[in-house]
C-alpha positions as CSV (number, residue, x, y, z in Angstrom):
1,M,125.6,-111.9,27.6
2,I,125.1,-110.8,23.9
3,N,126.4,-107.4,23.1
4,A,125.3,-106.1,19.7
5,G,126.1,-102.1,20.3
6,A,124.3,-99.1,20.4
7,A,122.5,-99.5,16.8
8,G,121.8,-95.6,16.8
9,F,118.0,-96.3,18.8
10,L,118.9,-93.4,21.6
11,R,116.1,-91.0,22.5
12,P,116.3,-88.3,24.5
13,Q,113.6,-88.2,27.3
14,A,110.5,-86.5,26.5
15,L,110.0,-83.6,28.7
16,R,106.3,-84.5,29.0
17,P,104.8,-87.8,29.6
18,V,102.4,-89.2,26.9
19,F,99.2,-90.7,28.3
20,F,98.1,-93.7,26.1
21,Y,94.1,-94.6,25.2
22,P,94.7,-96.7,22.7
23,S,91.3,-96.7,21.7
24,L,92.4,-96.6,17.9
25,T,94.2,-99.8,18.2
26,Q,92.6,-103.0,17.9
27,P,93.7,-106.3,19.9
28,I,93.9,-109.2,17.5
29,S,94.5,-112.9,18.6
30,T,95.3,-115.3,15.4
31,T,95.0,-118.0,17.8
32,G,91.6,-117.0,19.6
33,D,91.8,-118.3,23.2
34,F,94.1,-121.1,22.4
35,C,97.9,-121.2,23.5
36,A,99.7,-124.4,23.3
37,L,102.2,-123.3,26.0
38,G,99.5,-122.8,28.9
39,C,101.8,-120.3,30.9
40,A,101.2,-120.8,34.5
41,H,100.9,-116.9,34.5
42,C,98.6,-116.5,32.0
43,R,96.5,-119.5,31.1
44,G,95.2,-118.1,27.8
45,H,93.3,-115.7,30.0
46,F,94.6,-112.5,28.2
47,L,94.0,-113.5,25.0
48,Q,89.7,-113.5,25.9
49,N,90.0,-109.9,25.7
50,M,91.6,-109.8,21.7
51,L,89.8,-110.1,18.8
52,P,90.2,-113.3,16.8
53,L,92.0,-112.8,13.5
54,E,88.6,-114.9,11.7
55,R,86.6,-112.3,13.0
56,L,88.3,-109.4,11.9
57,N,86.3,-108.1,8.7
58,L,88.8,-106.1,6.3
59,E,85.7,-105.3,3.9
60,Q,83.7,-102.9,6.7
61,E,84.5,-99.2,7.4
62,T,86.1,-98.6,10.7
63,A,87.9,-95.7,13.0
64,V,90.8,-98.5,14.0
65,K,94.5,-96.9,12.6
66,S,96.9,-99.5,13.8
67,I,96.6,-103.6,15.4
68,L,98.3,-105.1,18.2
69,L,98.8,-108.6,16.3
70,S,99.4,-110.9,19.0
71,G,98.0,-114.5,19.9
72,G,99.1,-118.0,21.7
73,C,102.4,-119.2,20.8
74,D,103.2,-123.1,20.0
75,I,105.4,-125.3,21.8
76,E,108.6,-124.0,21.1
77,G,107.6,-120.2,22.3
78,K,107.0,-118.7,18.9
79,V,103.9,-116.8,18.8
80,I,101.2,-118.4,16.1
81,L,101.2,-115.7,13.2
82,P,99.3,-115.7,10.2
83,E,100.6,-116.7,6.6
84,E,102.9,-113.9,4.8
85,E,99.9,-113.0,2.3
86,K,97.5,-111.8,5.3
87,L,100.6,-110.2,6.9
88,A,100.9,-107.9,3.8
89,C,97.2,-107.1,3.7
90,L,97.1,-105.9,6.8
91,S,99.7,-104.0,6.9
92,Q,98.5,-102.0,3.7
93,R,95.2,-101.4,5.8
94,F,96.8,-100.7,9.4
95,K,99.7,-100.0,11.3
96,L,101.0,-103.1,12.7
97,N,102.5,-103.9,16.4
98,I,103.3,-107.5,15.9
99,H,104.1,-109.5,19.3
100,A,106.8,-112.1,18.9
101,G,108.0,-114.8,20.9
102,L,111.6,-116.6,19.6
103,V,112.4,-116.3,16.4
104,S,114.6,-117.7,13.8
105,Q,116.8,-114.9,10.9
106,K,113.9,-116.2,8.8
107,E,111.5,-115.2,11.1
108,A,112.1,-112.0,12.0
109,E,112.8,-111.2,8.4
110,L,109.2,-111.8,7.5
111,I,108.0,-110.0,10.6
112,C,110.1,-106.7,10.2
113,R,109.0,-106.7,6.6
114,Y,105.7,-105.8,7.4
115,A,105.7,-104.5,11.3
116,H,105.8,-101.2,12.1
117,T,106.7,-102.1,15.5
118,V,107.3,-105.2,17.1
119,S,107.1,-106.2,20.4
120,Q,109.1,-108.8,22.3
121,D,108.6,-110.5,25.0
122,L,112.2,-110.6,27.4
123,H,113.4,-112.7,30.2
124,G,116.1,-112.8,32.3
125,D,115.9,-116.1,34.4
126,D,116.1,-119.0,33.2
127,M,114.3,-120.6,35.9
128,V,111.2,-118.6,34.9
129,I,111.3,-119.5,31.8
130,K,111.4,-123.3,32.6
131,K,108.8,-123.3,35.8
132,V,106.3,-120.1,34.3
133,L,106.3,-120.3,30.2
134,G,107.2,-124.5,30.6
135,L,110.3,-124.2,28.4
136,D,113.9,-125.4,28.1
137,N,114.7,-122.2,26.4
138,T,117.2,-120.0,27.6
139,V,117.5,-116.3,28.6
140,Y,119.9,-116.6,25.8
141,D,117.4,-117.3,23.2
142,Y,115.4,-114.5,23.9
143,Q,118.3,-111.9,23.9
144,K,119.5,-113.5,20.4
145,S,116.0,-113.0,18.8
146,Y,115.5,-109.8,20.2
147,L,119.1,-108.6,18.6
148,L,117.3,-111.0,15.2
149,L,114.5,-108.5,15.3
150,R,116.2,-104.9,16.3
151,E,118.8,-105.4,13.6
152,R,115.9,-105.3,11.2
153,C,112.9,-103.0,12.6
154,K,111.8,-101.0,15.5
155,V,111.5,-103.1,18.9
156,V,110.0,-102.2,21.8
157,P,110.5,-104.8,24.7
158,H,107.9,-105.7,27.2
159,L,109.2,-106.6,30.5
160,L,106.8,-108.4,33.0
161,I,108.2,-107.7,36.6
162,G,107.4,-110.2,39.4
163,L,107.6,-113.5,37.8
164,G,110.5,-114.7,39.9
165,E,112.2,-113.6,42.9
166,N,113.9,-110.7,43.6
167,F,113.8,-109.2,40.3
168,Q,117.1,-110.6,39.5
169,G,116.0,-111.4,35.9
170,E,115.0,-107.8,35.5
171,L,117.9,-106.3,36.5
172,E,119.7,-108.7,34.0
173,I,117.4,-107.5,31.8
174,A,118.4,-103.8,32.5
175,E,122.4,-105.0,31.6
176,F,121.9,-106.5,28.4
177,L,119.2,-103.2,27.2
178,K,122.0,-100.8,28.5
179,E,124.2,-102.4,25.6
180,N,121.9,-103.1,23.2
181,P,119.2,-100.2,23.8
182,P,115.6,-101.1,21.9
183,A,113.4,-97.7,20.9
184,A,111.7,-98.0,24.3
185,L,110.4,-100.2,26.8
186,V,107.3,-101.3,28.0
187,L,107.6,-102.1,31.9
188,L,104.3,-104.4,33.1
189,I,103.6,-105.9,36.7
190,Y,102.6,-109.2,36.7
191,I,98.4,-109.4,37.4
192,P,97.9,-113.0,39.6
193,I,94.8,-115.1,37.6
194,S,94.4,-116.9,41.1
195,R,92.8,-115.6,44.4
196,N,95.3,-117.1,46.2
197,E,98.5,-114.7,45.1
198,L,99.3,-111.6,45.8
199,P,101.0,-108.9,42.6
200,P,104.3,-108.0,43.7
201,D,105.1,-105.9,46.3
202,R,104.5,-102.1,44.9
203,E,107.0,-100.4,47.0
204,K,109.4,-102.8,45.4
205,V,108.2,-102.6,42.1
206,L,108.8,-98.7,42.4
207,S,112.1,-99.2,43.8
208,L,113.1,-101.6,40.7
209,M,111.3,-98.9,38.5
210,E,113.4,-96.2,39.6
211,N,116.8,-98.5,39.3
212,L,115.8,-99.4,35.5
213,R,115.2,-95.3,34.8
214,K,119.0,-94.8,35.9
215,K,120.6,-97.9,34.5
216,L,118.7,-96.5,31.1
217,D,118.6,-93.2,31.3
218,R,118.7,-92.8,27.7
219,V,116.1,-95.5,26.9
220,P,112.1,-94.1,27.2
221,L,110.2,-96.4,30.1
222,I,106.4,-96.8,29.5
223,L,104.1,-98.2,32.2
224,G,102.3,-100.9,30.3
225,C,98.2,-101.8,30.3
226,M,99.1,-105.0,32.4
227,R,99.5,-103.8,35.8
228,P,96.8,-104.7,39.3
229,G,94.1,-102.1,39.7
230,G,92.7,-100.1,42.7
231,T,94.8,-98.3,45.2
232,Y,98.0,-100.5,43.9
233,R,97.6,-98.8,40.3
234,E,97.4,-95.3,41.6
235,I,100.3,-95.4,43.8
236,I,102.5,-96.8,40.8
237,D,101.0,-94.4,38.2
238,R,101.9,-91.7,40.7
239,G,105.7,-93.3,41.0
240,V,106.7,-93.6,37.8
241,L,105.4,-89.5,36.8
242,E,107.8,-89.1,39.9
243,I,110.5,-91.3,38.7
244,G,110.3,-89.9,35.0
245,F,108.8,-92.5,32.5
246,Q,108.0,-91.3,29.4
247,G,104.5,-93.0,29.2
248,I,101.9,-94.5,31.0
249,V,99.1,-96.8,29.6
250,K,95.1,-95.6,30.7
251,P,96.8,-93.9,33.4
252,I,94.2,-93.3,36.9
253,V,96.3,-89.9,37.7
254,T,96.6,-86.6,35.8
255,T,99.9,-84.5,35.4
256,E,99.9,-80.9,33.6
257,N,99.7,-80.5,30.4
258,P,100.5,-84.7,28.5
259,L,101.0,-85.5,25.4
260,I,97.7,-88.0,24.1
261,S,97.6,-91.0,22.2
262,R,94.8,-93.1,20.8
263,E,97.2,-96.1,19.7
264,C,99.4,-98.6,21.3
265,C,102.0,-97.2,23.1
266,A,105.0,-98.9,21.2
267,L,103.6,-97.2,17.8
268,W,104.6,-93.9,19.4
269,N,107.4,-92.0,17.4
270,W,110.0,-93.3,19.9
């Protein structure tokens, strides 16, 4: 496990949770619905709800204030990003939350030159990386990419719960982030894209989240937009409020006097 120290990113826990309704953030895919990896948990499905970058009209007036810039990955697990000139143009017009995969030092420098926030997926299980993502990379590679970005700009890692067995990878990530705390951590829950699959057991998920809240007691935790719907979602939403999460994206529950944001959760001033 890599350890780069605290780096001054600690934040006090908010007394009032933030509810995010990100209507003023436009999700953009740099690759349309194409992804070279075709990971078992996505297969490009979640890219279909994003606006392709080539359809973004910079000449048109818009209420949008920020962009989540994402897209498919290449065969090396790197999110395919536009040329620097395009990044500079977008950054001048909008706040940018850039979704990064694996990065080199040079790529981290480029991303952080224009990003207001970087969202990066973290994986804590080599077997998940191999079987689900189809990559020969390791947990170490994702940790290294995170630290390269974190040295240069604000990073809000994303942890997708339920890709492996027994949540061992999720707990490994918690130990790593305890030593290398981020600005905030977004927790997502696997949504099966096949009718033959079930989402992870919600009681076990809540137990894991409570464990993460205790381990990362000074890191803001956010329940992100990817999570199953219906009763499952309602129980999870209520549970994280009781546990003490700082934010929920598109909640279906209410609480007394929450703060409200209309932009992406990673762009909040954590």
